[in-house]
TORNUVO-30520 format. One record per residue (C-alpha): residue in one letter; x, y, z. Coordinates in steps of 0.25 Angstrom, whole numbers, padded with zeros to 4 digits, always signed. Example, Ala and Ser with C-alpha at 12.3 -4.5 7.8 and 13.67 -1.06 7.14 Angstrom:
a+0049-0018+0031;s+0055-0004+0029;
//
This chain:
m-0047+0044+0115;s-0033+0048+0116;s-0022+0037+0113;p-0014+0032+0126;f-0003+0033+0115;t-0004+0048+0111;p+0009+0055+0114;h+0008+0067+0121;p+0006+0079+0112;l+0018+0086+0112;l+0026+0073+0109;f+0016+0070+0097;s+0018+0085+0091;a+0032+0083+0093;l+0033+0070+0083;l+0023+0077+0074;i+0036+0089+0073;l+0045+0079+0073;a+0037+0070+0061;s+0033+0085+0052;p+0046+0091+0046;p+0043+0104+0040;f+0039+0101+0026;a+0041+0109+0013;s+0033+0107-0002;a+0031+0115-0013;g+0022+0104-0019;l+0008+0100-0017;v+0011+0093-0004;d+0008+0100+0008;p+0018+0092+0018;e+0011+0101+0029;r-0001+0097+0026;v+0002+0083+0026;d+0008+0084+0038;a-0005+0092+0044;a-0012+0080+0038;l-0004+0067+0044;a-0003+0076+0056;e-0018+0077+0058;l-0019+0060+0056;v-0011+0058+0069;s-0015+0070+0078;d-0028+0072+0076;q-0036+0056+0070;g-0028+0048+0079;l-0018+0043+0067;v-0007+0035+0073;g+0003+0039+0063;v+0006+0044+0050;s+0018+0048+0040;a+0019+0052+0025;l+0031+0055+0017;v+0025+0064+0002;f+0036+0066-0010;e+0032+0076-0021;k+0038+0079-0033;g+0051+0069-0028;e+0051+0078-0015;e+0049+0075-0001;v+0037+0084+0004;y+0033+0078+0016;f+0034+0068+0028;g+0027+0067+0040;a+0025+0058+0050;h+0015+0059+0061;g+0010+0050+0074;w+0015+0036+0078;a+0021+0026+0070;d+0021+0019+0085;r+0010+0025+0093;e+0015+0017+0104;a+0029+0019+0106;q+0027+0034+0102;r+0036+0030+0089;p+0032+0040+0077;m+0030+0040+0063;r+0044+0043+0057;r+0048+0045+0044;d+0057+0031+0045;t+0042+0023+0051;l+0042+0008+0048;a+0027+0009+0041;y+0018-0006+0036;i+0013-0001+0023;y+0007-0014+0019;s+0001-0012+0004;m+0009-0001+0002;t+0017-0013+0002;k+0009-0015-0014;p+0015-0004-0022;i+0031-0009-0019;t+0026-0025-0024;g+0019-0018-0036;v+0032-0010-0040;a+0042-0024-0036;l+0032-0031-0046;m+0033-0019-0059;q+0048-0020-0057;l+0045-0036-0062;f+0036-0031-0073;e+0047-0021-0078;r+0057-0032-0079;g+0047-0038-0088;l+0043-0049-0080;f+0028-0051-0081;r+0017-0042-0087;l+0006-0037-0078;d-0005-0046-0085;d+0003-0057-0082;p-0006-0069-0076;l+0000-0070-0063;a+0000-0083-0064;r+0011-0083-0077;h+0021-0079-0064;a+0014-0085-0051;p+0009-0099-0055;e+0004-0097-0042;f-0010-0090-0046;a-0012-0098-0058;n-0024-0106-0053;l-0032-0095-0045;v-0046-0096-0044;v-0058-0085-0042;y-0068-0085-0031;a-0080-0082-0038;g-0092-0084-0026;l-0100-0095-0021;d-0109-0104-0027;a-0123-0108-0022;e-0117-0121-0013;g-0106-0109-0007;v-0095-0116-0013;p-0082-0105-0019;i-0084-0105-0033;y-0070-0102-0041;e-0066-0099-0054;k-0055-0097-0064;p-0049-0083-0063;r-0054-0076-0076;r-0041-0072-0080;p-0029-0075-0072;p-0024-0064-0061;t-0013-0057-0069;i-0001-0048-0062;r-0010-0036-0064;d-0020-0041-0057;a-0011-0042-0045;t-0006-0028-0047;r-0020-0021-0047;h-0025-0032-0038;t-0036-0037-0049;a-0031-0051-0050;g-0042-0057-0037;f-0033-0059-0026;s-0043-0060-0014;r-0041-0063+0002;g-0056-0063+0001;e-0067-0056+0004;s-0074-0060+0016;p-0065-0071+0026;d-0074-0082+0022;d-0074-0081+0007;p-0066-0092-0001;i-0056-0082-0004;a-0051-0077+0010;r-0053-0092+0014;a-0041-0097+0005;y-0033-0084+0005;a-0035-0089+0022;a-0032-0102+0018;e-0019-0100+0008;e-0014-0087+0018;p-0004-0084+0005;m-0001-0070+0014;h+0003-0080+0027;f+0018-0073+0030;d+0023-0084+0028;n+0022-0086+0014;t+0033-0082+0003;l+0027-0077-0008;a+0026-0087-0019;q+0017-0095-0006;f+0009-0083-0005;a+0005-0084-0020;e+0005-0100-0019;k-0006-0098-0010;l-0014-0086-0016;g-0015-0093-0029;r-0024-0101-0019;v-0033-0090-0015;p-0044-0087-0026;l-0046-0074-0031;a-0057-0066-0029;f-0062-0062-0043;h-0058-0062-0056;p-0042-0058-0060;g-0045-0041-0064;e-0059-0039-0061;r-0058-0033-0047;w-0048-0026-0039;l-0044-0032-0025;y-0035-0031-0016;g-0026-0043-0012;d-0012-0049-0013;s-0011-0045-0025;v+0001-0039-0022;d+0006-0049-0014;v+0006-0058-0028;q+0015-0046-0034;a+0024-0049-0024;f+0024-0063-0027;l+0026-0060-0041;v+0036-0051-0038;e+0044-0063-0030;r+0039-0072-0042;i+0044-0064-0053;g+0056-0055-0047;g+0062-0067-0042;m+0063-0064-0030;p+0057-0063-0014;f+0050-0051-0016;a+0054-0045-0004;d+0067-0046-0010;y+0063-0039-0023;l+0056-0027-0017;r+0071-0024-0007;e+0079-0026-0020;n+0071-0020-0030;l+0062-0009-0025;f+0067-0008-0009;a+0081-0005-0012;p+0084+0001-0024;l+0074+0013-0018;g+0078+0013-0004;m+0066+0009+0003;a+0075+0002+0014;e+0063+0001+0023;t+0054-0006+0016;r+0052-0020+0019;y+0041-0030+0025;h+0051-0032+0039;f+0055-0024+0048;g+0065-0030+0061;p+0062-0024+0076;e+0072-0016+0073;f+0063-0005+0065;d+0051-0007+0076;a+0055+0007+0079;r+0051+0011+0067;r+0038+0004+0063;t+0024+0009+0065;k+0014+0000+0072;i+0000+0000+0065;y-0013+0005+0073;e-0024+0003+0069;r-0038+0013+0071;q-0047+0009+0082;s-0063+0010+0082;d-0061+0023+0093;g-0051+0029+0080;g-0040+0029+0089;f-0028+0019+0084;a-0022+0005+0091;p-0011-0001+0086;e-0009-0014+0078;g-0006-0027+0082;p+0003-0034+0074;g-0005-0040+0065;p-0004-0029+0054;v+0012-0030+0056;a+0012-0045+0057;y+0022-0048+0043;n+0029-0037+0046;l+0036-0043+0059;e+0044-0052+0054;p+0050-0056+0040;r+0039-0065+0034;a+0039-0074+0020;l+0028-0065+0016;s+0033-0054+0008;p+0021-0046+0003;g+0019-0037-0009;g+0005-0032-0004;w+0008-0027+0010;g+0018-0030+0021;l+0031-0019+0019;i+0036-0010+0030;s+0039+0006+0025;t+0045+0019+0027;l+0040+0032+0021;d+0052+0033+0014;d+0054+0021+0010;y+0039+0020+0003;m+0042+0035-0001;r+0054+0029-0012;f+0045+0019-0016;a+0033+0031-0018;r+0043+0039-0025;m+0050+0029-0035;l+0034+0027-0039;l+0032+0043-0041;g+0047+0042-0050;g+0040+0034-0058;g+0050+0020-0053;e+0061+0028-0049;l+0068+0034-0036;d+0081+0040-0034;g+0085+0032-0046;a+0080+0020-0044;r+0071+0015-0054;i+0062+0003-0048;l+0051+0004-0060;r+0049+0012-0073;s+0040+0022-0073;d+0030+0015-0082;t+0028+0004-0072;v+0026+0014-0060;r+0014+0020-0069;l+0009+0008-0073;m+0008+0004-0057;a+0001+0018-0056;s-0010+0015-0065;n-0023+0011-0065;a-0023-0005-0069;l-0037-0007-0066;p-0048-0010-0075;a-0058+0002-0077;t-0068-0011-0076;m-0064-0016-0062;k-0074-0009-0051;d-0070-0019-0039;s-0060-0012-0032;l-0060-0016-0019;w-0056-0002-0011;l-0048+0003-0022;p-0059+0015-0024;s-0055+0019-0008;k-0044+0024-0013;g-0050+0033-0022;q-0050+0036-0038;v-0040+0025-0041;g-0036+0014-0049;f-0026+0004-0045;g-0011+0000-0053;i+0000-0008-0049;d-0001-0008-0035;f-0008+0006-0033;a-0020+0015-0034;v-0019+0025-0043;r-0027+0037-0042;l-0035+0037-0055;a-0044+0050-0050;s-0044+0062-0040;p-0050+0060-0027;a-0066+0060-0031;s-0071+0064-0018;p-0063+0072-0006;d-0064+0058+0002;e-0054+0052-0008;n-0040+0053-0005;s-0033+0063-0013;g-0022+0060-0024;e-0019+0062-0039;i-0023+0055-0049;g-0011+0045-0055;e-0007+0043-0041;f-0005+0030-0037;f-0003+0025-0021;w-0008+0012-0011;d-0007+0013+0002;g-0005+0001+0015;r-0015-0006+0025;a-0010+0003+0038;s-0014+0016+0029;t+0000+0021+0022;l-0002+0026+0008;f+0008+0031-0001;w+0003+0034-0015;v+0012+0041-0029;d+0006+0054-0034;p+0015+0054-0049;e+0004+0069-0053;n+0011+0077-0041;e+0024+0068-0039;i+0019+0064-0024;a+0023+0053-0017;a+0017+0050-0002;v+0018+0038+0006;l+0010+0039+0021;f+0013+0030+0033;t+0003+0027+0044;q-0001+0013+0050;m-0015+0015+0054;m-0026+0002+0051;p-0035+0001+0047;f-0030+0005+0032;n-0033+0023+0033;t-0043+0022+0043;l-0040+0038+0044;p-0040+0046+0030;v-0024+0045+0033;h-0023+0043+0017;k-0031+0054+0014;t-0026+0065+0023;f-0016+0062+0019;r-0017+0063+0003;d-0025+0076+0007;a-0016+0082+0013;v-0005+0079+0002;y-0014+0084-0009;h-0019+0096-0002;d-0035+0090-0002;d-0046+0094+0007;p-0055+0080+0012;t-0066+0090+0012;a-0066+0098-0002;a-0075+0094-0011;a-0069+0090-0024;p-0056+0082-0026;r-0042+0090-0026;s-0042+0093-0041;t-0029+0088-0048;d-0027+0099-0060;
//
């Protein structure tokens, strides 16, 4: 069924031409192949808009933008489009925390409570007794900062709406936009853990705890710390939590995929946090950025912690962040295996093996990456010296195969092939 907002074919073709300049690359990346793959997501699969930027061996080898940032206003995706990056905030927080690690201000195996007494009295929910009364236990060991960096601390919002953890979380509202990070930590410290620290990998509020630690240990508000110690040195002038109405002509809309395969604009719910300045500065989500800004962050990581003379981290710290930190005995890791043959380091997934089947996302052993709720993605591939950033604003997450399409195009993989690509 055609959308009432479908542009005239000649207008749409003109937009594609304007957004997709001629390409040239002598390396692994074939920019024409990448561009054709992204264009097809829009023209054939109905994705509203997508843009991407790829660097290889220190040079820009691809930029392309297709479709709309705001379909209803007929505003195309552009290089300077402001996108909601959601969980791609997490690696930024991890880098901020590890700057303080380099200064010797904490150790990864320090108990959280050593630096944050708010977490000194945590309990673990251990099920219900015969009368249906919740059972709580003392943690077998205290959660550490390392646990917070790899999602093994036990923090959870509950696994069903009426379980005791979910009820406690709802009562405390740690993530209320009016909370400061100190208030967030105080309230989260009263919510039971879902498991004993180190036993499972469970995506939760761990990176927001990291942001609180940056604020507590670093001695300044988290947003100020990011601006002074990451964004300003890296030249990331357009990454922040809030942009005023004067930027409306550059921001994206969020689009939700419908049951008929089309897309409808989301209401204000998914971006409610960003509509005005807030007391809360989350570490796990919330930032808005541009392709070029986030690419500077990715290139810094690819450069071993340095970009254009700005040293953000030591190279050995970047390697530590990009090394699998999950114990070999850990089998319960929620949906992390859906990312492929990966482990988890410090706020990154880390590829441990080549794709085991054609259904997996393409990638290189040793790459590290993460993505965002609205289907954004970035990765750093040290083996091939590639940094890639992809923006789209689609919910639910990756309901079209945007990530696989982009990755397959970058790595020249044929999704219909019978065997994974060789890395020889």
